C-alpha positions as CSV (number, residue, x, y, z in Angstrom):
1,M,79.0,22.6,-0.9
2,N,82.7,22.4,-1.8
3,L,84.7,24.9,-4.0
4,L,84.1,22.6,-7.1
5,G,80.4,22.3,-6.5
6,I,80.1,26.2,-6.1
7,V,82.0,26.6,-9.4
8,K,79.7,24.1,-11.1
9,Y,76.8,25.9,-10.0
10,I,78.1,29.3,-11.2
11,V,79.2,27.8,-14.6
12,G,75.7,26.1,-14.8
13,L,74.3,29.3,-14.9
14,G,75.7,29.8,-18.5
15,A,77.6,32.6,-20.0
16,N,74.2,34.6,-20.4
17,V,74.0,34.9,-16.8
18,F,77.6,34.6,-15.7
19,L,79.1,37.3,-18.0
20,P,76.4,40.1,-17.0
21,V,77.4,39.6,-13.3
22,I,81.0,39.9,-14.3
23,M,80.5,43.1,-16.3
24,F,78.4,44.5,-13.6
25,L,81.1,44.1,-11.1
26,L,83.8,45.4,-13.7
27,G,81.3,48.5,-14.2
28,L,81.5,49.3,-10.3
29,I,85.1,48.8,-10.1
30,F,85.7,51.1,-12.9
31,G,83.5,53.8,-11.2
32,L,80.0,53.4,-13.0
33,K,76.9,54.1,-10.7
34,P,75.2,50.9,-9.7
35,G,72.3,51.5,-12.0
36,K,74.4,52.1,-15.0
37,A,76.7,49.2,-14.4
38,L,73.7,47.0,-14.0
39,R,72.1,48.2,-17.2
40,A,75.3,47.5,-19.2
41,G,75.8,44.2,-17.8
42,L,72.1,43.2,-18.4
43,T,72.1,44.7,-21.9
44,L,75.3,42.5,-22.7
45,G,73.4,39.4,-21.3
46,V,70.5,40.3,-23.7
47,A,72.9,40.6,-26.6
48,F,74.7,37.2,-25.8
49,T,71.3,35.5,-25.1
50,A,70.0,36.8,-28.7
51,I,73.0,35.5,-30.5
52,N,73.1,32.2,-28.6
53,L,69.5,31.8,-29.2
54,F,69.8,32.1,-32.9
55,I,72.8,29.7,-32.9
56,S,71.3,27.1,-30.6
57,Q,67.8,27.3,-32.2
58,L,68.6,27.7,-35.9
59,L,72.3,26.6,-36.4
60,V,72.4,23.7,-33.8
61,G,68.8,23.0,-33.9
62,Q,67.9,22.9,-37.5
63,I,71.1,23.1,-39.6
64,A,73.0,20.6,-37.5
65,P,70.5,17.9,-37.9
66,A,70.7,18.4,-41.7
67,A,74.4,18.1,-41.5
68,Q,74.1,14.9,-39.6
69,A,71.7,13.3,-42.0
70,M,74.4,14.2,-44.7
71,I,76.8,12.1,-42.5
72,N,74.3,9.1,-42.3
73,R,73.7,9.2,-46.1
74,T,77.5,8.7,-46.7
75,G,77.5,5.8,-44.3
76,L,80.8,6.7,-42.7
77,K,82.4,4.4,-40.0
78,L,84.9,6.4,-38.0
79,T,85.9,5.2,-34.6
80,A,85.8,8.4,-32.5
81,M,82.6,10.5,-32.5
82,D,82.7,14.1,-31.9
83,I,80.2,14.7,-28.8
84,G,80.2,18.6,-29.2
85,W,81.2,21.3,-26.8
86,P,78.2,21.0,-24.3
87,A,79.2,17.3,-23.6
88,A,82.8,18.1,-23.6
89,S,82.7,20.8,-21.0
90,T,80.4,18.8,-18.7
91,I,83.2,16.0,-18.7
92,S,85.8,18.3,-18.2
93,W,84.2,19.7,-15.0
94,A,84.3,16.4,-13.7
95,W,88.2,16.7,-13.2
96,P,88.9,17.0,-9.5
97,Y,91.2,20.1,-10.1
98,A,89.0,21.9,-12.4
99,A,88.0,24.8,-10.0
100,S,91.5,25.8,-9.6
101,M,91.7,27.0,-13.3
102,F,89.5,30.0,-12.4
103,L,92.2,31.3,-10.0
104,V,95.0,30.6,-12.5
105,Q,93.4,32.4,-15.5
106,I,92.3,35.4,-13.2
107,L,95.5,35.9,-11.3
108,L,97.8,35.4,-14.3
109,N,95.5,37.8,-16.5
110,L,95.8,40.4,-13.8
111,L,99.5,40.0,-13.5
112,L,100.3,40.1,-17.2
113,L,98.2,43.2,-17.5
114,W,100.0,44.8,-14.6
115,V,103.4,44.2,-16.0
116,G,102.5,45.3,-19.5
117,F,102.8,42.2,-21.2
118,T,99.2,42.2,-22.5
119,K,96.6,44.7,-23.2
120,T,93.6,42.5,-22.8
121,L,91.5,42.0,-19.7
122,N,89.7,38.8,-20.4
123,V,86.2,38.8,-18.9
124,D,85.2,35.6,-20.7
125,L,85.8,33.6,-17.7
126,W,83.1,31.2,-18.6
127,N,85.1,29.5,-21.3
128,V,88.0,28.7,-18.6
129,W,86.3,25.2,-18.8
130,Q,88.7,24.9,-22.1
131,K,91.9,25.2,-20.0
132,V,90.2,22.5,-17.7
133,F,89.9,20.3,-20.6
134,A,93.4,20.8,-21.7
135,G,94.6,20.1,-18.3
136,A,92.5,17.0,-17.7
137,I,93.7,15.6,-21.1
138,I,97.5,15.9,-20.1
139,Y,96.8,14.6,-16.7
140,G,95.1,11.6,-17.9
141,I,98.1,10.8,-20.3
142,T,100.9,11.9,-18.1
143,G,99.5,11.6,-14.4
144,N,101.7,14.9,-14.0
145,L,99.6,17.6,-12.3
146,L,102.4,20.2,-13.0
147,W,102.1,19.6,-16.8
148,S,98.5,20.2,-16.6
149,Y,98.9,23.7,-15.1
150,V,101.8,24.4,-17.5
151,L,99.8,23.6,-20.5
152,A,96.7,25.9,-19.0
153,V,99.3,28.6,-18.5
154,A,100.6,28.3,-21.9
155,I,97.1,28.6,-23.4
156,I,96.2,31.4,-21.4
157,I,99.3,33.4,-22.5
158,I,98.9,32.5,-26.2
159,E,95.1,33.4,-26.1
160,L,95.8,37.0,-24.5
161,K,98.6,37.7,-27.1
162,L,96.4,36.6,-30.0
163,G,93.7,38.7,-28.4
164,D,96.1,41.7,-28.5
165,L,97.4,41.1,-32.0
166,T,94.0,40.7,-33.5
167,A,92.0,43.2,-31.4
168,K,92.1,46.1,-34.2
169,R,90.7,43.6,-36.9
170,V,88.2,42.3,-34.5
171,Q,87.2,45.8,-33.9
172,E,87.0,46.6,-37.4
173,V,85.1,43.4,-38.5
174,S,82.5,43.6,-35.6
175,G,82.2,47.4,-35.5
176,V,82.5,47.1,-31.7
177,P,85.3,49.5,-30.2
178,G,87.9,48.6,-27.2
179,I,87.3,44.7,-27.6
180,S,89.5,41.7,-28.2
181,V,88.5,38.0,-28.6
182,P,91.1,36.0,-26.4
183,H,89.2,32.8,-27.3
184,A,90.6,29.2,-27.7
185,C,89.1,29.4,-31.2
186,A,91.7,32.0,-32.0
187,T,94.7,29.5,-31.4
188,W,94.1,27.9,-34.8
189,L,95.5,31.2,-36.1
190,V,99.1,29.7,-34.8
191,M,98.8,27.3,-37.7
192,V,96.8,28.8,-40.6
193,T,98.2,32.5,-40.6
194,P,100.8,31.4,-43.1
195,V,98.0,30.3,-45.5
196,A,96.4,33.6,-45.2
197,Y,99.9,35.5,-46.0
198,L,100.2,33.2,-49.1
199,L,96.7,34.0,-50.2
200,D,97.4,37.8,-50.0
201,K,100.5,37.3,-52.3
202,V,98.5,35.3,-54.9
203,P,97.9,37.7,-58.0
204,G,94.4,38.3,-58.7
205,L,93.2,36.8,-55.4
206,N,95.1,39.5,-53.4
207,K,93.1,42.1,-55.4
208,L,89.7,40.4,-55.1
209,K,87.4,41.9,-52.7
210,A,84.8,39.4,-51.6
211,D,83.5,40.9,-48.5
212,P,79.6,40.9,-48.0
213,A,79.4,44.6,-49.2
214,A,81.3,43.8,-52.2
215,I,79.2,40.7,-53.0
216,Q,75.9,42.5,-52.6
217,K,77.3,45.3,-54.9
218,K,78.3,42.8,-57.5
219,F,75.2,40.4,-57.4
220,G,72.5,42.7,-56.6
221,F,69.7,41.5,-54.5
222,L,71.2,37.9,-55.0
223,G,74.2,39.1,-52.9
224,E,72.0,40.0,-50.1
225,N,72.2,38.3,-46.6
226,L,68.7,37.1,-47.0
227,I,69.1,35.6,-50.3
228,I,72.5,33.9,-49.6
229,G,71.0,32.3,-46.4
230,L,68.0,31.0,-48.2
231,I,70.2,29.5,-50.9
232,M,72.7,27.9,-48.4
233,G,69.6,26.4,-46.5
234,L,68.2,24.9,-49.6
235,L,71.5,23.4,-50.5
236,I,72.2,21.8,-47.0
237,G,68.7,20.6,-47.0
238,G,68.9,19.0,-50.4
239,L,72.2,17.3,-49.8
240,A,70.6,15.8,-46.4
241,G,67.8,14.3,-48.4
242,Y,65.1,16.3,-46.8
243,S,61.5,16.5,-48.3
244,F,60.6,19.5,-50.3
245,D,58.6,21.2,-47.4
246,N,61.6,20.7,-44.9
247,I,64.2,22.0,-47.5
248,L,61.9,25.2,-47.7
249,K,61.8,25.5,-43.9
250,L,65.5,25.0,-43.5
251,G,66.1,27.9,-46.1
252,V,64.0,30.2,-44.4
253,A,65.5,29.3,-41.1
254,T,69.0,30.0,-42.5
255,A,68.1,33.4,-44.0
256,T,66.6,34.2,-40.6
257,V,70.1,33.7,-39.1
258,M,71.8,35.5,-41.9
259,V,69.6,38.8,-41.5
260,M,69.2,38.9,-37.7
261,L,72.7,38.2,-36.4
262,P,74.3,41.2,-37.8
263,R,71.5,43.4,-36.3
264,I,72.2,42.2,-32.7
265,V,75.8,43.7,-32.9
266,G,74.0,47.1,-32.1
267,I,73.1,45.8,-28.8
268,F,76.6,44.7,-27.8
269,M,77.8,48.4,-28.7
270,E,74.9,49.8,-26.5
271,A,76.2,47.4,-23.5
272,L,79.9,47.8,-23.8
273,M,80.3,51.8,-24.6
274,P,79.7,52.7,-20.9
275,I,82.1,50.3,-19.6
276,S,84.6,50.9,-21.9
277,E,84.4,54.7,-21.4
278,A,84.7,54.1,-17.5
279,A,87.5,51.8,-18.2
280,S,89.3,54.4,-20.2
281,D,88.8,56.9,-17.3
282,F,90.0,54.3,-14.6
283,M,93.0,53.2,-16.5
284,K,94.0,56.8,-17.7
285,S,94.4,57.8,-13.9
286,R,96.5,54.8,-13.1
287,Y,98.6,53.9,-16.2
288,P,98.9,57.1,-18.5
289,G,99.3,56.3,-22.2
290,R,98.6,52.8,-22.0
291,E,96.1,51.0,-24.3
292,F,94.0,47.9,-23.4
293,Y,91.0,45.7,-24.5
294,I,88.1,44.0,-23.0
295,G,88.4,40.2,-24.0
296,L,85.0,38.8,-25.0
297,D,83.7,35.5,-26.2
298,W,83.6,34.8,-30.0
299,P,79.9,35.5,-30.5
300,I,80.8,39.1,-30.9
301,L,81.9,38.2,-34.4
302,A,79.0,35.8,-35.1
303,G,77.1,39.1,-36.5
304,H,79.5,39.2,-39.5
305,P,77.7,37.7,-42.4
306,T,81.1,36.0,-43.5
307,T,81.4,34.0,-40.2
308,I,78.0,32.2,-40.4
309,T,78.3,32.1,-44.4
310,S,81.7,30.2,-44.4
311,A,80.7,27.9,-41.3
312,I,77.6,26.6,-43.4
313,L,79.2,26.4,-46.7
314,L,82.1,24.4,-45.1
315,I,79.9,21.7,-43.6
316,P,79.9,19.5,-46.8
317,V,83.9,20.2,-46.9
318,L,84.1,18.9,-43.3
319,V,82.3,15.6,-44.2
320,L,84.5,15.1,-47.3
321,L,87.7,15.8,-45.3
322,S,86.8,13.3,-42.5
323,V,86.5,10.7,-45.5
324,I,89.7,11.4,-47.2
325,L,92.1,12.9,-44.5
326,P,94.9,10.6,-43.7
327,G,95.1,9.7,-40.1
328,N,91.8,11.1,-39.1
329,T,89.4,8.8,-37.0
330,T,87.0,11.5,-35.9
331,L,83.4,11.4,-37.1
332,P,82.1,14.9,-37.0
333,F,78.7,15.0,-35.1
334,G,78.2,17.0,-32.0
335,D,79.8,20.2,-33.4
336,L,79.0,19.4,-37.0
337,G,76.7,22.4,-37.6
338,N,78.4,24.6,-34.7
339,F,82.0,25.5,-35.7
340,G,81.3,29.2,-36.5
341,C,83.8,30.1,-33.6
342,L,86.5,28.5,-35.7
343,M,85.7,30.7,-38.7
344,A,85.5,34.1,-36.5
345,P,89.3,34.7,-35.8
346,V,89.8,33.9,-39.6
347,V,87.1,36.4,-40.5
348,A,89.0,39.1,-38.4
349,I,92.4,38.5,-40.2
350,T,90.8,38.4,-43.9
351,S,88.7,41.5,-42.8
352,G,85.6,39.5,-43.7
353,D,86.7,38.3,-47.2
354,L,84.6,35.1,-47.8
355,I,86.9,33.4,-50.6
356,K,89.9,33.7,-48.4
357,T,87.9,32.6,-45.4
358,L,86.7,29.5,-47.0
359,I,90.1,28.7,-48.2
360,I,91.8,29.0,-44.8
361,G,88.7,27.3,-43.3
362,V,89.5,24.0,-45.1
363,F,92.9,24.0,-43.3
364,V,91.3,24.9,-40.0
365,L,89.0,21.9,-40.3
366,A,91.7,19.5,-41.3
367,I,93.8,20.7,-38.0
368,S,90.5,20.1,-36.1
369,L,90.1,16.7,-37.3
370,W,93.7,15.9,-36.7
371,G,93.7,17.2,-33.2
372,A,90.5,15.6,-32.2
373,S,91.7,12.3,-33.4
374,A,94.8,12.7,-31.2
375,V,93.0,13.3,-28.0
376,A,90.2,10.7,-28.5
377,P,91.8,8.0,-26.4
378,S,92.7,10.1,-23.3
379,F,89.5,11.9,-23.6
380,T,87.4,8.7,-23.9
381,M,89.2,7.5,-20.5
382,L,88.4,10.8,-18.8
383,A,84.8,10.5,-19.8
384,K,84.6,6.8,-18.3
385,E,86.2,8.0,-15.1
386,A,83.5,10.6,-14.9
387,G,80.9,7.7,-15.4
388,V,79.8,8.9,-18.8
389,Q,78.4,6.1,-21.1
390,I,79.9,5.8,-24.4
391,P,77.4,5.7,-27.3
392,E,76.8,2.4,-28.7
393,N,78.8,1.2,-31.9
394,V,81.4,3.9,-31.1
395,S,85.0,2.8,-29.5
396,Q,86.0,6.4,-28.7
397,I,84.5,9.9,-28.2
398,T,86.3,13.3,-28.9
399,W,85.8,17.0,-29.4
400,L,86.1,18.3,-32.8
401,K,87.1,21.9,-31.7
402,T,90.3,20.5,-29.9
403,S,92.9,23.4,-30.2
404,P,96.3,23.0,-32.1
405,I,97.8,23.9,-28.6
406,I,96.2,20.8,-26.9
407,W,97.0,18.7,-29.9
408,G,100.6,19.7,-29.8
409,A,100.8,19.1,-26.1
410,V,99.3,15.6,-26.6
411,E,101.8,14.7,-29.4
412,M,104.7,15.8,-27.0
413,A,103.3,13.5,-24.4
414,K,103.4,10.8,-26.7
415,K,106.8,11.7,-28.0
416,N,105.6,12.5,-31.7
417,I,108.3,15.1,-32.0
418,G,107.8,15.7,-35.6
419,V,104.3,16.8,-35.3
420,V,105.3,18.9,-32.4
421,V,108.0,20.6,-34.3
422,I,105.6,21.4,-37.2
423,I,103.3,23.1,-34.9
424,V,105.9,25.0,-33.0
425,V,107.6,26.3,-36.3
426,L,104.2,27.2,-37.6
427,A,103.3,29.1,-34.4
428,I,106.7,31.1,-34.6
429,I,106.0,32.2,-38.2
430,S,102.2,32.9,-37.4
431,F,103.1,35.2,-34.5
432,Y,105.7,36.9,-36.6
433,L,103.1,37.4,-39.6
434,L,100.4,38.6,-37.2
435,K,102.5,41.1,-35.6
436,K,104.0,42.4,-38.8
437,Y,100.9,42.2,-41.4
438,Y,97.7,41.5,-39.4
439,S,97.8,43.4,-36.1
440,G,96.0,46.1,-37.9
441,E,98.1,49.3,-36.6
442,N,97.0,50.9,-39.9
443,I,93.3,50.6,-39.0
444,K,91.5,53.5,-37.5
445,S,89.6,51.6,-35.0
446,E,88.0,53.1,-31.7
447,S,90.2,51.1,-29.2
448,T,90.3,52.1,-25.7
449,K,93.3,54.2,-25.7
450,V,94.2,55.7,-22.2
């Protein structure tokens, strides 16, 4: 079996197996006894399995079909169909140079940690496939392998810095100490942080407190996660044209998601505390006075009610945007009911405020549609080279959650400099705002201070 075959086998195990192995090995490196390291890694696997089970069985399995039924009722005819992340990742791994991205991410992360450029040790290696996706797309356009690696390196650096800058907010919102989320979904912040800043300056809105606790206090039992989930499920089912009994079933399923996801966060804390403490002792002896974070996948924020609530409420908005957005060719489909990860970083910088998250979410979805439309031609070519059959009545396929960084790189390769300039300017402004106003230095979180 060659290197790529080994990588595909490991990745095929899924994050629920892959991540516990990584955490077990980290625990041993940081000095935990084998039994304790195994328990911590396995407990983390249980937490991710539980959250992913709810997301796949309820959000993707039941809410997504309802969302797709809404699309069918609109009769939308767009040329590029979103195939969702599972298919996008499978196609990405078919790129001949895919396996090398593991080495690039690991070595670069360790180097940047060593020189003090980042505080985040990203253990979410399973999502390295998104750098593979980026590299494959640019290689397909330019035929230049060097540019593929340059883009991958840029994405890794940006993710780590975003993980650093949002770590305190992530810890505040998730309730889990010593972590960050250096995920590709955080890269939308490089374009939407100015929107968050402007909302914080709007009179009235900047004083409005719309986090789950405030909503429940104001509306009583109607503000409980249980009831909010039921209402959202009934609404989506109605818009999808479901029968009365299926509307009720969807309502109960959505209520289940809203109630159970926040409770799973406690399992994450149980898993991460021993490793966090061991890592603190390990780093204290080698790098006195330094602070660092363990970088995790976005589901660590899926337990916050605002993450799932906003993702569900924005489904009809995504459908509407796909119709009215100038330049959009993307038909939302595969990830139509599964874009909670796009909301998770927004929830962090709004401290869980639902109203602000929903407003910023509209901009996030618009950027996603434009980015997906831009990469559709090259992604379709990549899929055909991998032997993937394109669905009938669809001329192109794409991936809805194509990040702004990849979108910008594609536009640069196509010499659409105007779009590139806009993305770069927004990114510079966003990093300034994140560092000055959203890094959460005033938040008394339990980060791993060594």
